[in-house]
MMTF fields as JSON, N, C-alpha, C and O atoms, coordinates in Angstrom:
{
  "mmtfVersion": "1.0.0",
  "mmtfProducer": "UNKNOWN",
  "numBonds": 495,
  "numAtoms": 496,
  "numGroups": 124,
  "numChains": 1,
  "numModels": 1,
  "chainsPerModel": [1],
  "groupsPerChain": [124],
  "chainIdList": ["A"],
  "bondAtomList": [4, 2, 8, 6, 12, 10, 16, 14, 20, 18, 24, 22, 28, 26, 32, 30, 36, 34, 40, 38, 44, 42, 48, 46, 52, 50, 56, 54, 60, 58, 64, 62, 68, 66, 72, 70, 76, 74, 80, 78, 84, 82, 88, 86, 92, 90, 96, 94, 100, 98, 104, 102, 108, 106, 112, 110, 116, 114, 120, 118, 124, 122, 128, 126, 132, 130, 136, 134, 140, 138, 144, 142, 148, 146, 152, 150, 156, 154, 160, 158, 164, 162, 168, 166, 172, 170, 176, 174, 180, 178, 184, 182, 188, 186, 192, 190, 196, 194, 200, 198, 204, 202, 208, 206, 212, 210, 216, 214, 220, 218, 224, 222, 228, 226, 232, 230, 236, 234, 240, 238, 244, 242, 248, 246, 252, 250, 256, 254, 260, 258, 264, 262, 268, 266, 272, 270, 276, 274, 280, 278, 284, 282, 288, 286, 292, 290, 296, 294, 300, 298, 304, 302, 308, 306, 312, 310, 316, 314, 320, 318, 324, 322, 328, 326, 332, 330, 336, 334, 340, 338, 344, 342, 348, 346, 352, 350, 356, 354, 360, 358, 364, 362, 368, 366, 372, 370, 376, 374, 380, 378, 384, 382, 388, 386, 392, 390, 396, 394, 400, 398, 404, 402, 408, 406, 412, 410, 416, 414, 420, 418, 424, 422, 428, 426, 432, 430, 436, 434, 440, 438, 444, 442, 448, 446, 452, 450, 456, 454, 460, 458, 464, 462, 468, 466, 472, 470, 476, 474, 480, 478, 484, 482, 488, 486, 492, 490],
  "bondOrderList": [1, 1, 1, 1, 1, 1, 1, 1, 1, 1, 1, 1, 1, 1, 1, 1, 1, 1, 1, 1, 1, 1, 1, 1, 1, 1, 1, 1, 1, 1, 1, 1, 1, 1, 1, 1, 1, 1, 1, 1, 1, 1, 1, 1, 1, 1, 1, 1, 1, 1, 1, 1, 1, 1, 1, 1, 1, 1, 1, 1, 1, 1, 1, 1, 1, 1, 1, 1, 1, 1, 1, 1, 1, 1, 1, 1, 1, 1, 1, 1, 1, 1, 1, 1, 1, 1, 1, 1, 1, 1, 1, 1, 1, 1, 1, 1, 1, 1, 1, 1, 1, 1, 1, 1, 1, 1, 1, 1, 1, 1, 1, 1, 1, 1, 1, 1, 1, 1, 1, 1, 1, 1, 1],
  "groupList": [{"groupName": "UNK", "atomNameList": ["N", "CA", "C", "O"], "elementList": ["N", "C", "C", "O"], "formalChargeList": [0, 0, 0, 0], "bondAtomList": [1, 0, 2, 1, 3, 2], "bondOrderList": [1, 1, 2], "singleLetterCode": "X", "chemCompType": "L-PEPTIDE LINKING"}],
  "groupTypeList": [0, 0, 0, 0, 0, 0, 0, 0, 0, 0, 0, 0, 0, 0, 0, 0, 0, 0, 0, 0, 0, 0, 0, 0, 0, 0, 0, 0, 0, 0, 0, 0, 0, 0, 0, 0, 0, 0, 0, 0, 0, 0, 0, 0, 0, 0, 0, 0, 0, 0, 0, 0, 0, 0, 0, 0, 0, 0, 0, 0, 0, 0, 0, 0, 0, 0, 0, 0, 0, 0, 0, 0, 0, 0, 0, 0, 0, 0, 0, 0, 0, 0, 0, 0, 0, 0, 0, 0, 0, 0, 0, 0, 0, 0, 0, 0, 0, 0, 0, 0, 0, 0, 0, 0, 0, 0, 0, 0, 0, 0, 0, 0, 0, 0, 0, 0, 0, 0, 0, 0, 0, 0, 0, 0],
  "groupIdList": [1, 2, 3, 4, 5, 6, 7, 8, 9, 10, 11, 12, 13, 14, 15, 16, 17, 18, 19, 20, 21, 22, 23, 24, 25, 26, 27, 28, 29, 30, 31, 32, 33, 34, 35, 36, 37, 38, 39, 40, 41, 42, 43, 44, 45, 46, 47, 48, 49, 50, 51, 52, 53, 54, 55, 56, 57, 58, 59, 60, 61, 62, 63, 64, 65, 66, 67, 68, 69, 70, 71, 72, 73, 74, 75, 76, 77, 78, 79, 80, 81, 82, 83, 84, 85, 86, 87, 88, 89, 90, 91, 92, 93, 94, 95, 96, 97, 98, 99, 100, 101, 102, 103, 104, 105, 106, 107, 108, 109, 110, 111, 112, 113, 114, 115, 116, 117, 118, 119, 120, 121, 122, 123, 124],
  "secStructList": [7, 3, 3, 3, 3, 3, 7, 1, 1, 3, 3, 3, 3, 3, 3, 3, 7, 6, 6, 1, 3, 3, 3, 3, 3, 3, 3, 3, 1, 7, 7, 2, 2, 2, 2, 2, 2, 2, 2, 2, 2, 2, 2, 2, 2, 2, 2, 2, 2, 7, 6, 6, 7, 3, 3, 3, 3, 3, 3, 3, 3, 3, 3, 7, 7, 7, 7, 2, 2, 2, 2, 2, 2, 2, 2, 2, 2, 2, 2, 6, 6, 6, 6, 6, 3, 3, 3, 3, 3, 3, 3, 1, 7, 7, 2, 2, 2, 2, 2, 2, 2, 6, 6, 7, 1, 1, 3, 3, 3, 3, 3, 1, 1, 2, 2, 2, 2, 2, 2, 2, 2, 2, 7, 7],
  "xCoordList": [0.858, 0.0, 0.9, 1.777, 0.667, 1.394, 0.432, -0.028, 0.132, -0.849, -0.34, 0.491, -0.85, -0.565, -1.869, -2.817, -1.892, -3.066, -2.578, -1.529, -3.361, -3.028, -4.301, -5.118, -4.455, -5.483, -4.833, -3.61, -5.605, -5.028, -4.412, -3.761, -4.611, -4.093, -2.995, -2.101, -3.055, -2.147, -1.804, -2.588, -0.629, -0.28, 0.375, 1.068, 0.141, 0.775, 0.845, 0.145, 1.71, 1.847, 1.784, 2.127, 1.347, 1.385, 1.983, 1.742, 2.769, 3.339, 3.394, 3.929, 2.845, 2.838, 4.082, 4.259, 4.94, 6.162, 5.856, 4.787, 6.805, 6.656, 6.589, 6.048, 7.135, 7.13, 5.805, 5.648, 4.854, 3.561, 3.541, 2.76, 4.405, 4.432, 3.882, 4.39, 2.847, 2.307, 3.044, 2.848, 3.887, 4.732, 4.04, 3.71, 3.821, 3.129, 3.906, 4.499, 3.892, 4.609, 3.673, 3.099, 3.525, 2.563, 3.267, 4.258, 2.748, 3.241, 2.024, 1.073, 2.049, 0.944, 0.17, 0.646, -1.031, -1.772, -2.837, -3.373, -3.153, -4.186, -5.54, -5.784, -6.42, -7.779, -8.694, -8.239, -9.958, -10.935, -10.947, -10.953, -10.949, -10.96, -9.693, -9.761, -8.549, -7.3, -7.296, -6.818, -7.823, -7.893, -8.775, -8.421, -9.91, -10.811, -10.146, -10.324, -9.388, -8.674, -7.604, -7.465, -6.851, -5.819, -6.44, -5.931, -7.523, -8.197, -8.642, -8.493, -9.184, -9.613, -8.434, -8.556, -7.29, -6.118, -5.575, -5.123, -5.61, -5.181, -6.106, -5.642, -7.402, -8.356, -8.098, -8.2, -7.768, -7.433, -6.175, -6.111, -5.178, -3.936, -4.194, -3.593, -5.085, -5.448, -6.025, -5.686, -6.889, -7.482, -6.407, -6.499, -5.397, -4.344, -3.439, -3.055, -3.087, -2.134, -2.808, -2.17, -4.08, -4.808, -4.938, -4.033, -6.076, -6.352, -5.297, -4.992, -4.745, -3.749, -2.325, -1.412, -2.099, -0.749, -0.099, 1.107, -0.856, -0.335, 0.31, -0.242, 1.482, 2.117, 2.011, 2.072, 1.852, 1.719, 2.8, 2.985, 3.515, 4.481, 3.982, 3.779, 3.784, 3.312, 4.416, 4.76, 4.971, 5.998, 5.309, 4.862, 5.235, 4.535, 5.489, 5.059, 6.764, 7.753, 7.524, 7.899, 6.919, 6.669, 5.227, 4.799, 4.501, 3.104, 3.045, 3.681, 2.263, 2.079, 0.805, 0.288, 0.302, -0.874, -2.023, -2.335, -2.638, -3.738, -5.031, -5.076, -6.078, -7.344, -7.835, -7.685, -8.417, -8.871, -9.86, -9.791, -10.772, -11.759, -11.071, -11.5, -10.014, -9.259, -8.566, -8.554, -7.99, -7.325, -8.312, -7.997, -9.494, -10.51, -10.97, -11.166, -11.141, -11.534, -10.475, -10.806, -9.204, -8.123, -8.096, -7.898, -8.293, -8.307, -9.445, -9.244, -10.632, -11.77, -11.559, -11.967, -10.929, -10.61, -9.621, -9.776, -8.6, -7.615, -8.285, -7.879, -9.313, -10.011, -10.675, -10.827, -11.069, -11.747, -10.837, -11.329, -9.542, -8.607, -8.208, -7.398, -8.745, -8.336, -8.256, -9.238, -7.095, -6.781, -6.762, -6.532, -6.995, -6.921, -5.503, -5.096, -4.742, -3.38, -2.449, -2.801, -1.264, -0.298, 0.343, 0.365, 0.871, 1.564, 1.461, 1.289, 1.571, 1.646, 2.852, 2.96, 3.751, 4.901, 4.685, 4.396, 4.826, 4.656, 5.973, 6.507, 6.483, 7.709, 7.282, 6.624, 7.661, 7.201, 5.867, 5.626, 5.01, 3.688, 3.688, 4.628, 2.647, 2.538, 1.917, 1.607, 1.743, 1.206, -0.196, -0.5, -1.049, -2.418, -2.437, -3.212, -1.601, -1.523, -1.124, -1.657, -0.206, 0.239, -0.865, -1.021, -1.62, -2.726, -3.813, -4.289, -4.21, -5.256, -4.834, -5.672, -3.548, -3.071, -3.118, -3.056, -3.224, -3.259, -4.436, -4.389, -5.479, -6.668, -6.604, -7.524, -5.536, -5.419, -5.389, -4.741, -6.088, -6.097, -5.0, -4.844, -4.248, -3.161, -1.841, -1.735, -0.825, 0.484, 0.957, 1.064, 1.233, 1.566, 2.709, 2.703, 3.691, 4.817, 5.271, 5.103, 5.849, 6.355, 7.882, 8.543, 8.424, 9.869, 10.32, 9.524, 11.618, 12.207, 12.83, 13.066, 13.101, 13.706, 13.148, 12.635, 13.265, 12.709, 13.375, 12.692, 14.692, 15.392, 14.87, 14.642, 14.68, 14.163, 12.74, 12.381, 11.938, 10.566, 10.553, 9.808, 11.369, 11.437, 11.933, 11.424, 12.91, 13.443, 12.346, 12.204, 11.577, 10.487, 9.422, 8.925, 9.076, 8.071, 8.527, 7.707, 9.831, 10.369, 10.402, 10.489, 10.334, 10.361, 9.016, 7.968, 9.052, 7.802, 7.06, 5.996],
  "yCoordList": [-1.176, 0.0, 1.234, 1.385, 2.093, 3.363, 4.38, 4.216, 5.43, 6.415, 7.827, 8.04, 8.786, 10.203, 10.987, 10.612, 12.079, 12.947, 14.386, 14.729, 15.224, 16.651, 17.464, 17.15, 18.511, 19.508, 20.878, 20.958, 21.936, 23.279, 23.57, 24.6, 22.669, 22.904, 21.946, 22.324, 20.726, 19.697, 18.705, 18.478, 18.126, 16.974, 15.95, 16.3, 14.695, 13.644, 12.365, 12.186, 11.488, 10.18, 9.126, 9.387, 7.949, 6.793, 5.628, 5.461, 4.83, 3.632, 2.545, 2.754, 1.39, 0.264, -0.582, -1.128, -0.687, -1.473, -2.956, -3.332, -3.787, -5.23, -5.618, -6.67, -4.775, -5.04, -4.647, -4.808, -4.138, -3.759, -2.384, -2.129, -1.494, -0.109, 0.786, 0.784, 1.546, 2.519, 3.831, 4.486, 4.202, 5.392, 6.527, 6.416, 7.63, 8.771, 10.045, 10.217, 10.931, 12.201, 13.301, 13.218, 14.343, 15.416, 16.744, 17.059, 17.529, 18.875, 19.785, 19.457, 20.916, 21.866, 21.952, 21.524, 22.509, 22.812, 21.785, 21.849, 20.88, 19.905, 20.359, 21.551, 19.387, 19.681, 18.549, 17.436, 18.837, 17.818, 16.691, 15.515, 17.044, 16.021, 15.164, 13.945, 15.796, 15.054, 14.118, 12.987, 14.576, 13.746, 12.532, 11.421, 12.73, 11.611, 10.607, 9.398, 11.097, 10.222, 9.421, 8.216, 10.097, 9.416, 8.312, 7.192, 8.619, 7.632, 6.431, 5.286, 6.687, 5.598, 4.707, 3.482, 5.315, 4.524, 3.724, 2.593, 4.284, 3.523, 2.326, 1.22, 2.542, 1.438, 0.353, -0.836, 0.749, -0.226, -1.001, -2.213, -0.314, -0.98, -1.971, -3.045, -1.614, -2.543, -3.818, -4.92, -3.673, -4.829, -5.683, -6.91, -5.043, -5.763, -6.561, -7.682, -6.0, -6.677, -7.38, -8.164, -7.107, -7.741, -6.825, -6.055, -6.927, -6.11, -6.348, -7.486, -5.244, -5.306, -5.474, -5.497, -5.595, -5.833, -4.61, -4.621, -3.566, -2.399, -1.406, -1.095, -0.914, 0.225, 1.406, 1.228, 2.604, 3.805, 4.795, 5.082, 5.316, 6.382, 7.609, 7.578, 8.697, 9.954, 10.995, 11.393, 11.434, 12.473, 13.822, 14.146, 14.599, 15.888, 17.077, 18.21, 16.835, 17.921, 19.035, 20.178, 18.735, 19.743, 20.244, 20.969, 19.856, 20.292, 21.608, 21.774, 22.532, 23.826, 23.77, 22.682, 24.882, 24.897, 24.096, 24.231, 23.271, 22.411, 22.953, 23.232, 23.106, 23.612, 22.77, 21.548, 23.428, 22.749, 21.632, 20.554, 21.878, 20.854, 19.586, 18.473, 19.763, 18.635, 17.892, 16.661, 18.626, 18.0, 17.218, 16.129, 17.772, 17.089, 15.802, 14.779, 15.853, 14.651, 13.566, 12.401, 13.941, 12.967, 12.41, 11.212, 13.276, 12.84, 11.874, 10.869, 12.16, 11.264, 9.924, 8.885, 9.945, 8.696, 7.875, 6.661, 8.536, 7.834, 7.132, 6.037, 7.769, 7.169, 5.843, 4.971, 5.69, 4.473, 3.379, 2.361, 3.548, 2.584, 1.439, 0.598, 1.388, 0.379, -0.999, -1.491, -1.615, -2.956, -3.087, -4.188, -2.016, -2.082, -1.869, -2.466, -1.01, -0.66, -1.012, -0.85, -1.493, -1.892, -0.681, -0.601, 0.273, 1.456, 2.593, 2.373, 3.818, 4.997, 5.819, 6.187, 6.103, 6.974, 8.261, 8.227, 9.394, 10.688, 11.453, 11.674, 11.851, 12.642, 14.09, 14.423, 14.943, 16.328, 16.412, 15.683, 17.289, 17.435, 18.553, 18.693, 19.331, 20.472, 20.136, 18.98, 21.15, 21.004, 20.407, 19.533, 20.87, 20.365, 18.876, 18.126, 18.442, 17.017, 16.204, 15.118, 16.714, 15.997, 15.927, 14.906, 16.989, 16.996, 16.016, 15.217, 16.073, 15.179, 13.718, 12.837, 13.456, 12.07, 11.421, 10.195, 12.19, 11.619, 10.685, 9.814, 10.852, 10.008, 8.752, 7.935, 8.592, 7.455, 6.142, 6.034, 5.161, 3.822, 2.949, 1.786, 3.514, 2.826, 3.377, 4.583, 2.522, 3.061, 4.082, 3.768, 5.278, 6.384, 7.173, 7.454, 7.528, 8.293, 9.315, 9.118, 10.411, 11.488, 11.433, 11.079, 11.795, 11.745, 12.977, 13.655, 13.251, 14.361, 13.901, 14.718, 12.601, 12.123, 10.748, 10.012, 10.432, 9.194, 7.949, 6.966, 7.969, 6.779, 6.332, 5.142, 7.278, 6.943, 6.39, 5.462, 6.951, 6.478, 5.045, 4.207, 4.754, 3.4, 2.406, 1.288, 2.794, 1.931, 1.575, 0.415, 2.579, 2.346, 1.42, 0.526, 1.635, 0.78, -0.672, -1.589, -0.879, -2.24, -3.001, -4.229, -2.295, -2.954, -3.595, -3.038, -4.77, -5.483, -4.794, -5.256],
  "zCoordList": [0.0, 0.0, 0.0, 0.851, -0.955, -1.041, -1.644, -2.774, -0.884, -1.316, -1.041, -0.157, -1.81, -1.557, -1.606, -2.297, -0.861, -0.799, -0.863, -0.317, -1.545, -1.58, -1.791, -2.656, -0.988, -1.233, -1.018, -0.902, -0.964, -0.863, 0.501, 0.676, 1.477, 2.826, 3.255, 4.012, 2.785, 3.281, 2.18, 1.258, 2.293, 1.474, 2.398, 3.354, 2.092, 2.879, 2.072, 1.075, 2.534, 1.914, 3.008, 4.161, 2.637, 3.525, 2.743, 1.548, 3.459, 2.856, 3.913, 5.002, 3.594, 4.509, 4.256, 3.167, 5.269, 5.135, 5.305, 5.786, 4.906, 5.07, 6.536, 6.878, 7.404, 8.847, 9.499, 10.71, 8.724, 9.275, 9.912, 10.829, 9.426, 9.911, 8.801, 7.679, 9.126, 8.185, 8.426, 9.449, 7.48, 7.596, 6.868, 5.688, 7.59, 6.991, 7.261, 8.325, 6.284, 6.381, 5.905, 4.82, 6.737, 6.484, 6.241, 6.901, 5.282, 4.989, 4.865, 4.156, 5.547, 5.457, 6.755, 7.807, 6.673, 7.892, 8.261, 9.367, 7.416, 7.73, 7.221, 7.033, 6.998, 6.552, 6.993, 7.259, 7.067, 7.448, 6.417, 6.782, 5.139, 4.089, 4.142, 3.986, 4.361, 4.474, 5.666, 5.569, 6.785, 7.982, 7.745, 8.14, 7.11, 6.816, 5.875, 6.03, 4.912, 3.984, 4.731, 4.523, 5.597, 6.376, 7.233, 7.266, 7.916, 8.765, 7.927, 8.355, 6.747, 5.864, 5.483, 5.489, 5.149, 4.763, 5.94, 5.756, 7.14, 8.315, 8.518, 8.796, 8.381, 8.532, 7.478, 7.78, 6.255, 5.205, 5.579, 5.374, 6.123, 6.529, 7.665, 7.699, 8.594, 9.672, 9.066, 9.497, 8.078, 7.41, 6.743, 6.745, 6.175, 5.46, 6.387, 6.053, 7.559, 8.455, 9.63, 10.333, 9.845, 10.937, 12.146, 12.469, 12.799, 13.979, 15.052, 15.409, 15.557, 16.625, 16.159, 16.984, 14.847, 14.327, 13.699, 13.455, 13.433, 12.725, 13.682, 14.738, 13.302, 13.963, 13.006, 11.789, 13.547, 12.728, 13.123, 14.306, 12.131, 12.343, 11.603, 10.39, 12.352, 11.762, 11.904, 13.017, 10.778, 10.779, 10.569, 9.469, 11.652, 11.629, 11.641, 11.855, 11.417, 11.512, 10.502, 10.764, 9.356, 8.328, 8.347, 7.449, 9.358, 9.45, 10.222, 11.263, 9.679, 10.334, 11.162, 11.414, 11.58, 12.45, 11.838, 10.655, 12.662, 12.22, 12.823, 14.021, 12.023, 12.548, 13.728, 13.733, 14.719, 15.931, 15.604, 16.194, 14.677, 14.306, 13.791, 14.094, 13.021, 12.494, 13.627, 13.644, 14.571, 15.711, 16.576, 17.056, 16.77, 17.568, 16.879, 17.536, 15.56, 14.813, 14.963, 15.187, 14.839, 14.974, 16.401, 16.6, 17.379, 18.772, 19.057, 19.739, 18.549, 18.784, 18.097, 18.617, 16.941, 16.246, 17.07, 17.195, 17.635, 18.459, 19.641, 20.029, 20.211, 21.348, 20.986, 21.841, 19.729, 19.311, 18.796, 18.309, 18.884, 18.3, 19.214, 18.825, 20.396, 21.366, 20.728, 20.174, 20.808, 20.312, 18.794, 18.293, 18.04, 16.579, 16.078, 15.081, 16.776, 16.385, 17.534, 18.702, 17.196, 18.215, 18.895, 20.124, 18.094, 18.619, 17.619, 16.42, 18.133, 17.281, 17.728, 18.897, 16.8, 17.052, 16.268, 15.072, 16.948, 16.3, 16.387, 17.474, 15.232, 15.171, 14.973, 13.987, 15.914, 15.901, 16.617, 17.579, 16.156, 16.773, 17.798, 18.58, 17.788, 18.675, 20.016, 20.307, 20.812, 22.167, 22.16, 22.972, 21.254, 21.22, 20.897, 21.491, 19.972, 19.634, 20.857, 21.083, 21.633, 22.833, 23.879, 24.549, 24.023, 24.987, 24.549, 25.356, 23.274, 22.776, 22.845, 23.041, 22.686, 22.67, 24.048, 24.144, 25.094, 26.449, 26.657, 27.525, 25.881, 26.017, 25.156, 25.184, 24.4, 23.495, 24.264, 25.304, 23.749, 24.326, 23.719, 24.092, 22.788, 22.103, 22.638, 22.862, 22.85, 23.232, 22.193, 21.007, 22.64, 21.76, 22.387, 23.585, 21.559, 22.076, 21.037, 19.833, 21.531, 20.671, 20.619, 21.595, 19.452, 19.233, 18.468, 17.819, 18.56, 17.812, 16.502, 15.612, 16.371, 15.122, 14.749, 15.592, 13.476, 12.933, 13.503, 13.789, 13.672, 14.155, 15.514, 15.731, 16.429, 17.756, 17.654, 18.379, 16.764, 16.579, 16.047, 16.555, 15.031, 14.486, 15.534, 15.611, 16.334, 17.379, 18.392, 18.78, 18.812, 19.763, 19.172, 19.857, 17.906, 17.271, 17.17, 17.223, 17.026, 16.874, 18.198, 18.201, 19.308, 20.617, 20.906, 20.576, 21.524, 21.867, 22.975, 23.386]
}
């Protein structure tokens, strides 16, 4: 699975690795349509690797301010992921993302660089 999305506010790509890690990289400010597309692709990846087997890496270092409505949608989606995803690693991410992530039922951690994020995802 390898997909790209672009609208007037955000562009991002997702790629599912053989190890079952969905790697995503975001540029821009985010949009409701983009968020819905990302969620759909994550759900497709869960179907491909099996419930509870998918790890997600979100690289947000190039993302600028994200509309509050978009952040709330992502946060509410995270709340419903219990046992669907193994781990979520976020590289970058602002204060609001960190606050919203506290309610996540999935192990989730923030990192400053990709290597540390990949290392954490590889740990059991």
